[in-house]
Structures are given as C-alpha cells and as structure tokens.
PAPASE-517803 format. One line per field, with one value per atom (N, C-alpha, C): residue number from 1; residue in one letter; atom name; y, x, z. Coordinates in steps of 0.1 Angstrom, whole numbers. Each point is the difference from the previous one (the first is absolute). Layout:
k NUM  ... .
r A  ... .
a CA  ... .
Y Y  ... .
X X  ... .
Z Z  ... .
//
This chain:
k 1  1  1  2  2  2  3  3  3  4  4  4  5  5  5  6  6  6  7  7  7  8  8  8  9  9  9  10  10  10  11  11  11  12  12  12  13  13  13  14  14  14  15  15  15  16  16  16  17  17  17  18  18  18  19  19  19  20  20  20  21  21  21  22  22  22  23  23  23  24  24  24  25  25  25  26  26  26  27  27  27  28  28  28  29  29  29  30  30  30  31  31  31  32  32  32  33  33  33  34  34  34  35  35  35  36  36  36  37  37  37  38  38  38  39  39  39  40  40  40  41  41  41  42  42  42  43  43  43  44  44  44  45  45  45  46  46  46  47  47  47  48  48  48  49  49  49  50  50  50  51  51  51  52  52  52  53  53  53  54  54  54  55  55  55  56  56  56  57  57  57  58  58  58  59  59  59  60  60  60  61  61  61  62  62  62  63  63  63  64  64  64  65  65  65  66  66  66  67  67  67  68  68  68  69  69  69  70  70  70  71  71  71  72  72  72  73  73  73  74  74  74  75  75  75  76  76  76  77  77  77  78  78  78  79  79  79  80  80  80  81  81  81  82  82  82  83  83  83  84  84  84  85  85  85  86  86  86  87  87  87  88  88  88  89  89  89  90  90  90  91  91  91  92  92  92  93  93  93  94  94  94  95  95  95  96  96  96 .
r M  M  M  A  A  A  N  N  N  G  G  G  E  E  E  W  W  W  H  H  H  G  G  G  N  N  N  H  H  H  L  L  L  D  D  D  P  P  P  N  N  N  S  S  S  Q  Q  Q  D  D  D  S  S  S  L  L  L  A  A  A  S  S  S  A  A  A  L  L  L  A  A  A  S  S  S  V  V  V  A  A  A  D  D  D  A  A  A  A  A  A  Q  Q  Q  E  E  E  T  T  T  V  V  V  M  M  M  E  E  E  L  L  L  L  L  L  R  R  R  Q  Q  Q  A  A  A  W  W  W  P  P  P  L  L  L  C  C  C  P  P  P  E  E  E  H  H  H  D  D  D  L  L  L  G  G  G  M  M  M  H  H  H  P  P  P  K  K  K  E  E  E  D  D  D  A  A  A  E  E  E  E  E  E  R  R  R  L  L  L  S  S  S  W  W  W  W  W  W  C  C  C  A  A  A  G  G  G  A  A  A  R  R  R  S  S  S  R  R  R  R  R  R  G  G  G  P  P  P  A  A  A  H  H  H  I  I  I  H  H  H  A  A  A  A  A  A  V  V  V  G  G  G  A  A  A  L  L  L  D  D  D  A  A  A  S  S  S  G  G  G  T  T  T  S  S  S  I  I  I  R  R  R  T  T  T  R  R  R  S  S  S .
a N  CA  C  N  CA  C  N  CA  C  N  CA  C  N  CA  C  N  CA  C  N  CA  C  N  CA  C  N  CA  C  N  CA  C  N  CA  C  N  CA  C  N  CA  C  N  CA  C  N  CA  C  N  CA  C  N  CA  C  N  CA  C  N  CA  C  N  CA  C  N  CA  C  N  CA  C  N  CA  C  N  CA  C  N  CA  C  N  CA  C  N  CA  C  N  CA  C  N  CA  C  N  CA  C  N  CA  C  N  CA  C  N  CA  C  N  CA  C  N  CA  C  N  CA  C  N  CA  C  N  CA  C  N  CA  C  N  CA  C  N  CA  C  N  CA  C  N  CA  C  N  CA  C  N  CA  C  N  CA  C  N  CA  C  N  CA  C  N  CA  C  N  CA  C  N  CA  C  N  CA  C  N  CA  C  N  CA  C  N  CA  C  N  CA  C  N  CA  C  N  CA  C  N  CA  C  N  CA  C  N  CA  C  N  CA  C  N  CA  C  N  CA  C  N  CA  C  N  CA  C  N  CA  C  N  CA  C  N  CA  C  N  CA  C  N  CA  C  N  CA  C  N  CA  C  N  CA  C  N  CA  C  N  CA  C  N  CA  C  N  CA  C  N  CA  C  N  CA  C  N  CA  C  N  CA  C  N  CA  C  N  CA  C  N  CA  C  N  CA  C  N  CA  C  N  CA  C  N  CA  C  N  CA  C  N  CA  C  N  CA  C  N  CA  C  N  CA  C  N  CA  C  N  CA  C .
Y 1016  4  1  5  2  -14  -11  -12  -8  7  -6  -8  -3  -5  10  -5  8  -6  9  -4  7  -5  6  -9  7  -7  -2  -10  -3  11  4  10  -7  7  -6  -2  -12  -3  10  5  8  15  2  15  6  -10  6  6  -1  5  16  6  16  4  12  6  1  5  2  -13  -11  -13  -6  3  -5  8  14  8  -4  -3  -4  -14  -8  -13  2  7  4  8  10  7  -9  -10  -9  -9  -5  -8  9  10  9  3  5  2  -12  -11  -13  -2  2  -2  9  14  10  -2  -4  -2  -12  -11  -10  4  7  6  8  10  8  -5  -12  -5  10  9  9  4  6  6  10  0  9  2  10  14  4  10  6  14  2  12  11  11  8  7  1  7  -9  -12  -10  -10  -3  -11  -14  -1  -12  -6  -13  -5  4  2  4  -12  1  -12  7  -6  4  0  10  -1  8  -6  5  10  11  8  -4  8  -1  2  8  2  -9  -12  -10  6  10  6  -8  -3  -7  8  1  8  -7  5  -6  7  -8  3  -1  8  -1  0  -10  -1  10  8  10  10  4  10  15  7  15  8  10  7  7  0  7  -4  -10  -4  -15  -7  -13  -11  -11  -9  -5  3  -6  10  -2  9  -6  6  -4  8  -8  8  4  -10  2  -10  3  -10  -10  -12  -11  3  -1  5  14  8  12  2  -12  0  0  6  -3  -13  -2  -12  -3  12  0  -1  2  -1  16  8  15  4  6  5  8  -3  8  13  2  13  11  -6  10  1  -6  1  13  6  14  -3 .
X 1138  14  4  12  5  1  2  2  -14  -11  -12  -5  9  -3  -7  -6  -7  2  -3  1  -12  -5  -11  -12  -10  -12  -8  -9  -9  -10  -8  -10  -12  -6  -11  -11  -7  -11  -12  -1  -10  2  11  4  -9  -8  -9  -13  -1  -13  0  11  0  12  0  11  11  -4  11  6  -6  3  11  -5  10  13  -1  12  8  -5  7  8  -7  6  12  -1  11  11  -3  9  8  -6  6  10  -5  9  12  -1  9  10  -5  10  8  -6  8  12  -4  10  11  -3  10  9  -6  7  10  -4  8  13  -3  11  10  -6  9  5  -5  3  -1  -10  -4  -14  -5  -14  -2  -12  -3  -15  -6  6  3  10  3  -5  -6  -5  12  0  13  0  -10  0  5  -3  3  9  4  7  -7  -12  -6  -7  -1  -9  -13  -8  -13  -8  -13  -9  -12  -6  -12  -11  -9  -11  -12  -12  -11  -8  -5  -9  -14  -8  -15  -6  6  -5  7  6  7  11  6  13  11  11  11  12  7  11  12  12  11  0  -2  -2  14  4  12  -5  6  -3  8  8  8  -9  5  -8  4  -12  1  -3  6  -4  -13  -9  -13  -10  5  -10  -1  2  -4  11  -2  12  4  -8  3  -4  5  -4  1  -6  -2  11  9  11  -5  -6  -4  -9  -9  -8  7  -5  6  -1  13  1  6  2  4  15  8  14  8  11  10  9  10  8  5  4  8  -9  -13  -11  -4  6  -4  -13  -8  -13  1  -6  1  -5  -10  -7  9  10  7  13  4  12  3  12  2  8 .
Z 1285  0  -15  -3  -13  -9  7  -4  -2  4  -1  12  10  13  8  11  9  14  9  14  9  8  8  1  6  2  -13  -1  -10  2  -11  2  8  9  8  -9  0  -8  2  11  5  -5  -6  -4  -10  -7  -10  6  13  6  -1  -1  -2  -6  -5  -6  10  12  11  5  -1  4  -10  -14  -11  1  2  1  12  11  12  -2  -7  -4  -9  -9  -10  7  8  8  9  7  8  -7  -11  -8  -7  -4  -4  10  12  11  4  1  3  -11  -13  -10  1  2  2  11  11  12  -1  -7  -3  -9  -10  -8  7  9  8  13  4  14  10  1  10  -2  11  0  -11  -7  -10  0  -3  0  15  1  14  1  12  3  1  -7  -1  15  7  13  11  -1  11  -2  -14  -6  4  1  3  -13  -1  -11  2  -12  -1  -6  3  -4  -7  -9  -6  9  2  9  -6  1  -6  10  -6  9  -2  8  -1  -14  -8  -14  -10  5  -7  -9  5  -6  6  -8  5  1  11  3  6  -1  6  14  10  15  7  9  9  14  7  15  9  -7  9  6  11  9  -6  1  -3  11  4  12  -3  9  -1  -11  -9  -10  0  12  1  -3  2  0  -14  -9  -14  -11  -12  -11  -13  -9  -14  -8  -7  -8  -13  -8  -14  -4  -10  -6  -6  0  -7  -16  -6  -14  -1  12  0  5  -1  5  -12  0  -10  3  -8  2  13  5  13  12  -2  10  4  -6  3  -5  6  -5  -12  -12  -12  2  7  2  7  8  10  -7  -11  -5  -6  3  -7  -13 .
//
C-alpha cells in the first residue's frame, strides 16, 4: 500500500518451483491487497460482474478466470492473462 503496509497472503514457499507458480503466488497476494483496499472483489469480469481468480492452463500460462456461464461455450471462461489488466480490471488488449 502507499504507506508501505501490505495485506494478503504470504508468498507460497513452493512458488519457486515454476514461473507460473511464482506468478500465481504474486497474483494472489496482489489480489488480496487490492480487495482489502477496495473492500470488494477484484478484478471483476466485465461480462458477469463476478470476481475472477488466477488459473494456470496446461502450458503453465496464468490467466484471470471467471466462473460465469457463457452460452454455447461452456460454464467458465478466461478474461485476460495475468498482467494484462489495467487498474480497473479491464483487459488491456481489448481496450479501445
């Protein structure tokens, strides 16, 4: 936080096992800190207004994942890669 304090989880000691694990640990800690400051879920899926969570895929890429249902495309979806959101949680790649 601006005053040097922090909130959230400690980094997982096993996060050094892979780059994706390290990034997931940092993303979780950052998410906890931002949510404490905002006192609400963050980041929110712009389509469903649900809080998203970091999720790793088979290629060890980390993305912000939403549990909201999409018609004909399955029960959940990836919104953006971790690191590809602006301050409001909007995907940088889709911003106009």
